[in-house]
C-alpha positions, 0 to 999 in steps of 0.5 A: 823678655826675648833672647835679643833683648836679654842679649842687649841687656847683657851687652849693656852691663858688660859695656858699662864695665868697659866704660868704667874701666876706660874712664878710670884708666883715662883719669890715671893717665891724665893725672900722670900727664898733668904731673909731667907738665907741672911737677918736678921730674921726681914728683912726675915719676912718683905720680906715673908709678902710682898710676901704673900700679893703680891701673894694673888691676883694671887692665887685668880685669879687662883682659879676663874677658876672653877666658872660659865660660864656666864649663871646665868641670872635670868629668867623663864624657859618655857616648851614645854607643856606650850609654844608649839608655841614658842618651835615649832619655836625654833625647826624649826629654829634649824633644818633649821640652821643645829644644835641641839635645846636647852634643855631649854628656859629661858625667861628674862626681858632683851632686849637681847637673848643669848645661853649657852652650858655646855660643857666637855673636854675644849669644845670638847664635847657638853653638855646641851644647854640653850637659853635665850630670852628677853621678850622685844624682843617678845613684840617689834619685829615681828615674822620674826624679832624674827626668825632672832634673834633666828637663829642668836643665834642658829648659834652660836651653829652651829659654835660651838662658845658656846662650847668654850665660857665657857673656854674663859669666865673663863680665861678672868674672872681670868685675870681680877680678878687678875688685879682687885685684884692689883688695890683694894689696890691702891683705898683703899690708895687713899680713905684713904688719906684724912682720914689719914690726918684728923687723923693726925690733930686730934692727939695731939701734945704731941703724935707726938714724941712718935709715930714718928718711927711708923709713919715713918714705916707706911709711908714707908709701904704706899709708898713701898707696892703700888709701889710693887703692881704696879710692880707685876701687870704690866705683868698681865695688859699686858696679860689682854690686849692681852687676850681681844684683842685675844678673842674679835676679834674672838667674832666679827667674830663669830657675823658676821658669826651668822648674815649670818646664820640669813639672810640665814634662816630668810631672809635678810630684816627681819635680817636687820630690826631686828637689827634696831628694837632692837637698838630702843627697847633697848633705849625705854626699858631703857627710860621706866624702868628709867622714869616710873618703877623706878619712882614708885619704888623710892616711894615704888610702882610698877605697876600692876602685869605683867606691870614691863616688859610688860608695855613697850607695852604702850610706843611702842603703843603711837601715839605721840612716833611713828614718833620719833621711826621711826627716830631712826630706820633710825639713827643707832649708829656707834660708834668707833671700839675698839679692846676690843668690843665683837660685831662689830658696829651695823651700820657695821652689818646692812650694810653687811646684806643689801648688801646681795642679795635680797631673797624676804620674806619681802612681806610676812604678819607678826604677832607680835612675842608676839603671840608665847606666850600662856597666855601672861599676866600670863607669864609676871606676873610669869616672875616678880616673877622670876627676881624681888627681894623679896623687890621689890615684897613686894612693893605696887601695883598701876595702872599707873595713881595712881602710877604716881601721888603718886610717883611724889607727894612723890618725890616733897615733898622730893624736897620741904623739904630743902626750908621748913627747911630753912623757919622754920630756918627763923622763918616761922613755918611749916604747910600745903603746901598752907599755907607755900607757902602763908607765903613764898610769904608774906615774899617775899613781905616783902623783906625777900626772901634772908634771908630765902634763906640764910638757904638753904644748900650751897656748900663750894663756896656758903658759901664763897660768899657774895652779888650778887654772893651768891644770884646767887649761891642760886637762882637755889636751891631756884627756885627749892624749890619754884617750888616744894612747889607751886606744892604741894600747887596746889595739896592740895588747887586746886585738881591738879594731876600729870597725866601720859603721855607716850610721855612727862612724868608726867604732873601737871594738874588742874581739867578740864585738864588744864596743868599748868607746863609752867605757874607755872614755869614762875610764880615761876621765877618771884617770885625769881628774884632780883625784885620779883613779887608774883602776878602771883603765887598768881593768879595761886593759887587762880585760 
């Protein structure tokens, strides 16, 4: 399908939304006019108010058509003078792809690459182009694999996919915004149901008769308005499903076409291996951000400058992780095909690429894609300045060993707080962690474990339980609290520290590299059984 036909198709889809919106708004206006001609003034005012309320989500949806094109990702723009090797590669690949090179290259912190184009005349006239390139791709891919990624994105330019992306995205955002506008009052009604019940109970009995008529009107409003919202929303929900099916099916074909361009330009094997590697890199990056960067952020700490994005290199270079990553490369996620997916399943894309004829470039020596960047550490630091919030940039910086210990210590203190509060409520005054643990173990030996545990926060089910059932409800939170308190006591009294492990996460170790995680967990379990034994925990603390 040529560019003009695709533009016409996108225009018809967008015009369909306009026609539907105008038809529904016209119907609401007619209802209001009929009410004013036939109904009493009070009834006409009610119908007009309902028409206005029901029409607002539609008007909002229509008014979103002038907003963004999906290119608003934060990033660091790099110039050709500052990064000549990267720009040279982009221009060479654009020439081999048969398209015009982008005008701007924007480095981002995502495991992704994308292209955008600010077009005119509904996408028929080209405009300024922008390439978004995730630095994690530069970190985790080889140079041929990165060439494949860039050729894939430039292939979207060559197929004129980006020219129509703006109008397609605007239409989709408008349809979905309209549907969301009708859903919001329903959610508000559900969220407010309990609140209204509580207010009704709180109201005095003497007020009920006086407020009776108002309550009836309010109840009718709560029933009729959401019902009308649902009726008016149905055609927009149906059109949204149709719009997404129509546009996303085209998007999937565009992705397969761009894959073929990438294989032709960068080579079959480089393109297939790049898709495999990106799936692994995406999982590793998520693990790194959630397990390490977010760990420090929860304690108000960030790693050294450049390490928020660049630190994923340490995970990829970890010898213990390499075998697991090799297994991931061989297990592609297939997933279920949905008509609303914008990309075909990864396994299907790799299968189609690997079925192409062998083109031979796989034997050529390869470099890491990161070698295309000059002054890598400076770029990584400047990228943080571009993508992090001012609040994040203001956080204290610490090297990875110090960040790991301080962050886990902060979280462990928070985890031990409910138990220490329960101990105080049971008459055990708070102090240092080692002293608190010793007093708790004395209470356990004196048979006071469960009276102390009874002051822990309880779920409604636990609060109603008694006897053994109550103990079983409390045991997990009790064991967790004792574990945290014992860890703090080992840090305070024995000099233990949480040490960084890229493979297994933070590990608590005593001086001399003695790992006490498993030993401590077993000792804590022994101390909170129905026949508690505090000896192992006392011995560990003494050692």
